[in-house]
A tleap script that builds the chain and sets N, CA, C and O, in Angstrom:
source leaprc.protein.ff14SB
mol = sequence {
  NMET GLY LEU GLU SER GLU PRO LYS GLU HIE
  ARG VAL PRO VAL ARG THR GLY ASP ILE HIE
  LYS ALA ILE ALA THR THR ALA ASN ALA LEU
  TYR ASP LEU LEU ASP GLU ALA LEU MET SER
  HIE GLU PRO HIE ASP ALA ASP GLU ASP CYS
  GLN PHE GLU GLU PHE ALA ARG GLU MET LEU
  ARG VAL LEU GLY SER TYR PRO ASP GLN LEU
  THR VAL SER GLU GLU ASP ALA CGLU
}
set mol.1.N position { 0.842 -1.167 0.000 }
set mol.1.CA position { 0.000 0.000 0.000 }
set mol.1.C position { 0.893 1.238 0.000 }
set mol.1.O position { 1.730 1.404 0.888 }
set mol.2.N position { 0.712 2.122 -1.014 }
set mol.2.CA position { 1.518 3.329 -1.118 }
set mol.2.C position { 0.986 4.431 -0.217 }
set mol.2.O position { -0.222 4.618 -0.074 }
set mol.3.N position { 1.897 5.136 0.372 }
set mol.3.CA position { 1.516 6.265 1.213 }
set mol.3.C position { 1.368 7.497 0.338 }
set mol.3.O position { 2.283 7.867 -0.399 }
set mol.4.N position { 0.216 8.121 0.428 }
set mol.4.CA position { 0.016 9.352 -0.327 }
set mol.4.C position { 0.371 10.527 0.564 }
set mol.4.O position { -0.045 10.599 1.720 }
set mol.5.N position { 1.137 11.433 0.013 }
set mol.5.CA position { 1.518 12.587 0.823 }
set mol.5.C position { 0.316 13.518 0.979 }
set mol.5.O position { -0.507 13.663 0.076 }
set mol.6.N position { 0.247 14.125 2.124 }
set mol.6.CA position { -0.837 15.058 2.383 }
set mol.6.C position { -0.622 16.303 1.526 }
set mol.6.O position { 0.515 16.706 1.281 }
set mol.7.N position { -1.707 16.902 1.076 }
set mol.7.CA position { -1.538 18.120 0.288 }
set mol.7.C position { -0.859 19.205 1.121 }
set mol.7.O position { -1.140 19.372 2.307 }
set mol.8.N position { 0.022 19.918 0.481 }
set mol.8.CA position { 0.760 20.982 1.159 }
set mol.8.C position { -0.156 22.198 1.317 }
set mol.8.O position { -0.861 22.581 0.383 }
set mol.9.N position { -0.138 22.782 2.476 }
set mol.9.CA position { -0.936 23.970 2.728 }
set mol.9.C position { -0.008 25.161 2.860 }
set mol.9.O position { 0.980 25.123 3.594 }
set mol.10.N position { -0.336 26.200 2.149 }
set mol.10.CA position { 0.484 27.416 2.190 }
set mol.10.C position { -0.323 28.514 2.867 }
set mol.10.O position { -1.482 28.751 2.525 }
set mol.11.N position { 0.294 29.169 3.817 }
set mol.11.CA position { -0.326 30.286 4.514 }
set mol.11.C position { 0.634 31.457 4.540 }
set mol.11.O position { 1.850 31.294 4.635 }
set mol.12.N position { 0.064 32.621 4.453 }
set mol.12.CA position { 0.860 33.841 4.532 }
set mol.12.C position { 0.272 34.702 5.646 }
set mol.12.O position { -0.648 35.485 5.412 }
set mol.13.N position { 0.802 34.554 6.852 }
set mol.13.CA position { 0.290 35.377 7.951 }
set mol.13.C position { 0.829 36.806 7.861 }
set mol.13.O position { 2.033 37.026 7.735 }
set mol.14.N position { -0.074 37.752 7.929 }
set mol.14.CA position { 0.309 39.158 7.884 }
set mol.14.C position { -0.343 39.825 9.089 }
set mol.14.O position { -1.537 40.125 9.089 }
set mol.15.N position { 0.462 40.044 10.103 }
set mol.15.CA position { -0.045 40.634 11.344 }
set mol.15.C position { 0.562 42.014 11.528 }
set mol.15.O position { 1.526 42.192 12.272 }
set mol.16.N position { -0.012 42.976 10.847 }
set mol.16.CA position { 0.444 44.352 10.967 }
set mol.16.C position { -0.674 45.281 10.527 }
set mol.16.O position { -1.513 44.925 9.699 }
set mol.17.N position { -0.669 46.441 11.080 }
set mol.17.CA position { -1.612 47.465 10.661 }
set mol.17.C position { -1.020 48.367 9.589 }
set mol.17.O position { -1.696 49.255 9.070 }
set mol.18.N position { 0.231 48.139 9.266 }
set mol.18.CA position { 0.941 48.956 8.276 }
set mol.18.C position { 0.810 48.311 6.904 }
set mol.18.O position { 1.316 47.212 6.677 }
set mol.19.N position { 0.129 48.996 5.988 }
set mol.19.CA position { -0.132 48.442 4.652 }
set mol.19.C position { 1.161 48.153 3.895 }
set mol.19.O position { 1.219 47.179 3.143 }
set mol.20.N position { 2.191 48.967 4.071 }
set mol.20.CA position { 3.454 48.754 3.353 }
set mol.20.C position { 4.154 47.474 3.843 }
set mol.20.O position { 4.703 46.717 3.043 }
set mol.21.N position { 4.128 47.246 5.143 }
set mol.21.CA position { 4.704 46.014 5.691 }
set mol.21.C position { 3.906 44.801 5.218 }
set mol.21.O position { 4.474 43.757 4.900 }
set mol.22.N position { 2.586 44.953 5.175 }
set mol.22.CA position { 1.734 43.849 4.725 }
set mol.22.C position { 2.016 43.495 3.264 }
set mol.22.O position { 2.081 42.320 2.905 }
set mol.23.N position { 2.179 44.504 2.441 }
set mol.23.CA position { 2.490 44.266 1.022 }
set mol.23.C position { 3.860 43.624 0.878 }
set mol.23.O position { 4.018 42.680 0.103 }
set mol.24.N position { 4.853 44.117 1.609 }
set mol.24.CA position { 6.201 43.546 1.534 }
set mol.24.C position { 6.192 42.086 1.964 }
set mol.24.O position { 6.820 41.248 1.317 }
set mol.25.N position { 5.494 41.775 3.039 }
set mol.25.CA position { 5.425 40.395 3.526 }
set mol.25.C position { 4.742 39.491 2.511 }
set mol.25.O position { 5.221 38.392 2.231 }
set mol.26.N position { 3.631 39.947 1.964 }
set mol.26.CA position { 2.874 39.160 0.996 }
set mol.26.C position { 3.649 38.981 -0.305 }
set mol.26.O position { 3.668 37.891 -0.876 }
set mol.27.N position { 4.290 40.054 -0.773 }
set mol.27.CA position { 5.069 39.967 -2.011 }
set mol.27.C position { 6.252 39.027 -1.852 }
set mol.27.O position { 6.571 38.275 -2.774 }
set mol.28.N position { 6.909 39.056 -0.697 }
set mol.28.CA position { 8.017 38.132 -0.435 }
set mol.28.C position { 7.529 36.690 -0.459 }
set mol.28.O position { 8.185 35.815 -1.024 }
set mol.29.N position { 6.380 36.448 0.154 }
set mol.29.CA position { 5.819 35.098 0.158 }
set mol.29.C position { 5.474 34.658 -1.264 }
set mol.29.O position { 5.729 33.513 -1.634 }
set mol.30.N position { 4.898 35.556 -2.062 }
set mol.30.CA position { 4.567 35.233 -3.449 }
set mol.30.C position { 5.835 34.907 -4.231 }
set mol.30.O position { 5.857 33.948 -5.002 }
set mol.31.N position { 6.881 35.690 -4.039 }
set mol.31.CA position { 8.158 35.438 -4.716 }
set mol.31.C position { 8.670 34.034 -4.376 }
set mol.31.O position { 9.051 33.267 -5.261 }
set mol.32.N position { 8.672 33.718 -3.092 }
set mol.32.CA position { 9.162 32.403 -2.644 }
set mol.32.C position { 8.318 31.267 -3.206 }
set mol.32.O position { 8.858 30.248 -3.638 }
set mol.33.N position { 6.993 31.434 -3.204 }
set mol.33.CA position { 6.104 30.385 -3.726 }
set mol.33.C position { 6.290 30.189 -5.232 }
set mol.33.O position { 6.333 29.056 -5.711 }
set mol.34.N position { 6.400 31.282 -5.968 }
set mol.34.CA position { 6.617 31.174 -7.414 }
set mol.34.C position { 7.951 30.505 -7.715 }
set mol.34.O position { 8.040 29.664 -8.610 }
set mol.35.N position { 8.982 30.875 -6.974 }
set mol.35.CA position { 10.303 30.274 -7.166 }
set mol.35.C position { 10.250 28.770 -6.892 }
set mol.35.O position { 10.782 27.973 -7.664 }
set mol.36.N position { 9.609 28.392 -5.795 }
set mol.36.CA position { 9.471 26.977 -5.455 }
set mol.36.C position { 8.665 26.230 -6.518 }
set mol.36.O position { 9.012 25.114 -6.906 }
set mol.37.N position { 7.595 26.855 -6.980 }
set mol.37.CA position { 6.753 26.220 -7.995 }
set mol.37.C position { 7.515 26.014 -9.305 }
set mol.37.O position { 7.375 24.972 -9.946 }
set mol.38.N position { 8.308 26.984 -9.700 }
set mol.38.CA position { 9.104 26.827 -10.923 }
set mol.38.C position { 10.125 25.706 -10.796 }
set mol.38.O position { 10.343 24.950 -11.742 }
set mol.39.N position { 10.751 25.598 -9.623 }
set mol.39.CA position { 11.751 24.548 -9.430 }
set mol.39.C position { 11.126 23.157 -9.457 }
set mol.39.O position { 11.775 22.191 -9.860 }
set mol.40.N position { 9.882 23.051 -9.036 }
set mol.40.CA position { 9.234 21.733 -9.002 }
set mol.40.C position { 8.334 21.501 -10.213 }
set mol.40.O position { 7.679 20.463 -10.306 }
set mol.41.N position { 8.295 22.448 -11.131 }
set mol.41.CA position { 7.452 22.357 -12.325 }
set mol.41.C position { 7.950 21.246 -13.244 }
set mol.41.O position { 9.154 21.062 -13.421 }
set mol.42.N position { 7.018 20.521 -13.817 }
set mol.42.CA position { 7.365 19.420 -14.725 }
set mol.42.C position { 8.147 19.940 -15.932 }
set mol.42.O position { 7.711 20.881 -16.596 }
set mol.43.N position { 9.296 19.331 -16.216 }
set mol.43.CA position { 10.067 19.758 -17.400 }
set mol.43.C position { 9.326 19.379 -18.691 }
set mol.43.O position { 8.581 18.400 -18.735 }
set mol.44.N position { 9.551 20.171 -19.721 }
set mol.44.CA position { 8.966 19.883 -21.026 }
set mol.44.C position { 9.907 20.402 -22.102 }
set mol.44.O position { 10.932 21.012 -21.800 }
set mol.45.N position { 9.552 20.156 -23.358 }
set mol.45.CA position { 10.404 20.572 -24.464 }
set mol.45.C position { 10.604 22.084 -24.444 }
set mol.45.O position { 9.693 22.837 -24.101 }
set mol.46.N position { 11.794 22.513 -24.813 }
set mol.46.CA position { 12.138 23.939 -24.788 }
set mol.46.C position { 11.259 24.751 -25.730 }
set mol.46.O position { 10.976 25.919 -25.460 }
set mol.47.N position { 10.821 24.142 -26.839 }
set mol.47.CA position { 10.003 24.880 -27.803 }
set mol.47.C position { 8.509 24.839 -27.453 }
set mol.47.O position { 7.691 25.428 -28.160 }
set mol.48.N position { 8.159 24.154 -26.379 }
set mol.48.CA position { 6.766 24.063 -25.954 }
set mol.48.C position { 6.420 25.263 -25.061 }
set mol.48.O position { 7.111 25.543 -24.082 }
set mol.49.N position { 5.341 25.960 -25.418 }
set mol.49.CA position { 4.902 27.097 -24.612 }
set mol.49.C position { 4.259 26.613 -23.328 }
set mol.49.O position { 3.504 25.641 -23.329 }
set mol.50.N position { 4.555 27.285 -22.250 }
set mol.50.CA position { 3.969 26.961 -20.960 }
set mol.50.C position { 3.524 28.274 -20.323 }
set mol.50.O position { 4.357 29.073 -19.896 }
set mol.51.N position { 2.224 28.494 -20.258 }
set mol.51.CA position { 1.710 29.749 -19.721 }
set mol.51.C position { 2.076 29.933 -18.254 }
set mol.51.O position { 2.335 31.053 -17.815 }
set mol.52.N position { 2.099 28.837 -17.490 }
set mol.52.CA position { 2.462 28.982 -16.086 }
set mol.52.C position { 3.896 29.476 -15.951 }
set mol.52.O position { 4.165 30.396 -15.178 }
set mol.53.N position { 4.821 28.871 -16.698 }
set mol.53.CA position { 6.222 29.310 -16.617 }
set mol.53.C position { 6.355 30.768 -17.019 }
set mol.53.O position { 7.078 31.533 -16.380 }
set mol.54.N position { 5.651 31.152 -18.086 }
set mol.54.CA position { 5.684 32.536 -18.542 }
set mol.54.C position { 5.195 33.473 -17.443 }
set mol.54.O position { 5.830 34.483 -17.138 }
set mol.55.N position { 4.060 33.122 -16.859 }
set mol.55.CA position { 3.482 33.923 -15.777 }
set mol.55.C position { 4.445 34.012 -14.594 }
set mol.55.O position { 4.732 35.107 -14.111 }
set mol.56.N position { 4.942 32.873 -14.128 }
set mol.56.CA position { 5.799 32.831 -12.951 }
set mol.56.C position { 7.091 33.620 -13.175 }
set mol.56.O position { 7.512 34.385 -12.307 }
set mol.57.N position { 7.713 33.433 -14.331 }
set mol.57.CA position { 8.960 34.151 -14.609 }
set mol.57.C position { 8.735 35.664 -14.703 }
set mol.57.O position { 9.556 36.451 -14.231 }
set mol.58.N position { 7.619 36.061 -15.315 }
set mol.58.CA position { 7.319 37.490 -15.424 }
set mol.58.C position { 7.041 38.090 -14.041 }
set mol.58.O position { 7.494 39.197 -13.748 }
set mol.59.N position { 6.311 37.381 -13.204 }
set mol.59.CA position { 6.034 37.859 -11.855 }
set mol.59.C position { 7.326 37.972 -11.044 }
set mol.59.O position { 7.519 38.951 -10.325 }
set mol.60.N position { 8.211 36.980 -11.154 }
set mol.60.CA position { 9.496 37.043 -10.457 }
set mol.60.C position { 10.323 38.226 -10.946 }
set mol.60.O position { 10.991 38.901 -10.162 }
set mol.61.N position { 10.266 38.468 -12.264 }
set mol.61.CA position { 11.006 39.604 -12.833 }
set mol.61.C position { 10.476 40.916 -12.267 }
set mol.61.O position { 11.251 41.779 -11.855 }
set mol.62.N position { 9.156 41.063 -12.249 }
set mol.62.CA position { 8.557 42.304 -11.748 }
set mol.62.C position { 8.846 42.480 -10.259 }
set mol.62.O position { 9.276 43.552 -9.833 }
set mol.63.N position { 8.615 41.440 -9.472 }
set mol.63.CA position { 8.873 41.537 -8.033 }
set mol.63.C position { 10.344 41.831 -7.754 }
set mol.63.O position { 10.669 42.608 -6.856 }
set mol.64.N position { 11.229 41.207 -8.529 }
set mol.64.CA position { 12.666 41.424 -8.351 }
set mol.64.C position { 13.122 42.812 -8.767 }
set mol.64.O position { 14.208 43.249 -8.386 }
set mol.65.N position { 12.303 43.508 -9.546 }
set mol.65.CA position { 12.642 44.863 -9.988 }
set mol.65.C position { 12.450 45.899 -8.896 }
set mol.65.O position { 12.900 47.037 -9.029 }
set mol.66.N position { 11.787 45.512 -7.819 }
set mol.66.CA position { 11.491 46.447 -6.734 }
set mol.66.C position { 11.944 45.890 -5.387 }
set mol.66.O position { 11.119 45.718 -4.489 }
set mol.67.N position { 13.236 45.604 -5.226 }
set mol.67.CA position { 13.701 44.978 -3.989 }
set mol.67.C position { 13.451 45.838 -2.747 }
set mol.67.O position { 13.214 45.303 -1.664 }
set mol.68.N position { 13.503 47.166 -2.896 }
set mol.68.CA position { 13.278 48.028 -1.735 }
set mol.68.C position { 11.837 47.925 -1.228 }
set mol.68.O position { 11.581 48.108 -0.037 }
set mol.69.N position { 10.911 47.638 -2.117 }
set mol.69.CA position { 9.511 47.524 -1.725 }
set mol.69.C position { 9.217 46.178 -1.066 }
set mol.69.O position { 8.180 46.006 -0.426 }
set mol.70.N position { 10.126 45.235 -1.224 }
set mol.70.CA position { 9.928 43.892 -0.657 }
set mol.70.C position { 10.661 43.729 0.672 }
set mol.70.O position { 10.639 42.655 1.274 }
set mol.71.N position { 11.303 44.787 1.119 }
set mol.71.CA position { 12.119 44.721 2.315 }
set mol.71.C position { 11.415 45.400 3.487 }
set mol.71.O position { 10.924 46.524 3.378 }
set mol.72.N position { 11.380 44.688 4.603 }
set mol.72.CA position { 10.891 45.259 5.849 }
set mol.72.C position { 12.089 45.280 6.789 }
set mol.72.O position { 12.634 44.232 7.136 }
set mol.73.N position { 12.495 46.485 7.201 }
set mol.73.CA position { 13.656 46.571 8.082 }
set mol.73.C position { 13.354 45.890 9.402 }
set mol.73.O position { 12.192 45.754 9.786 }
set mol.74.N position { 14.391 45.465 10.092 }
set mol.74.CA position { 14.218 44.720 11.352 }
set mol.74.C position { 13.482 45.556 12.399 }
set mol.74.O position { 12.647 45.031 13.135 }
set mol.75.N position { 13.791 46.864 12.469 }
set mol.75.CA position { 13.077 47.667 13.459 }
set mol.75.C position { 11.617 47.869 13.075 }
set mol.75.O position { 10.764 47.991 13.954 }
set mol.76.N position { 11.311 47.907 11.762 }
set mol.76.CA position { 9.921 48.016 11.314 }
set mol.76.C position { 9.166 46.709 11.519 }
set mol.76.O position { 7.951 46.714 11.712 }
set mol.77.N position { 9.881 45.593 11.477 }
set mol.77.CA position { 9.241 44.285 11.619 }
set mol.77.C position { 8.716 44.066 13.029 }
set mol.77.O position { 7.808 43.260 13.233 }
set mol.78.N position { 9.268 44.763 13.990 }
set mol.78.CA position { 8.860 44.556 15.385 }
set mol.78.C position { 7.558 45.245 15.711 }
set mol.78.O position { 7.084 45.164 16.844 }
savepdb mol mol.pdb
quit
């Protein structure tokens, strides 16, 4: 009898009243999830279009273009 792995649950807790901190926390989580998803994405032929890969890579590019907006300083995090 094969053991089936339990579905992975992803949560992004955002406990702050500061909208900028909330956005930075959420955007960082999105970046990490997209990166993880791309690494575990099923490989396919290089000439085959994959809308998910296109979406994920574009989102990573956009998020990576604004590193200052994704950063919460340690004193702000408290």
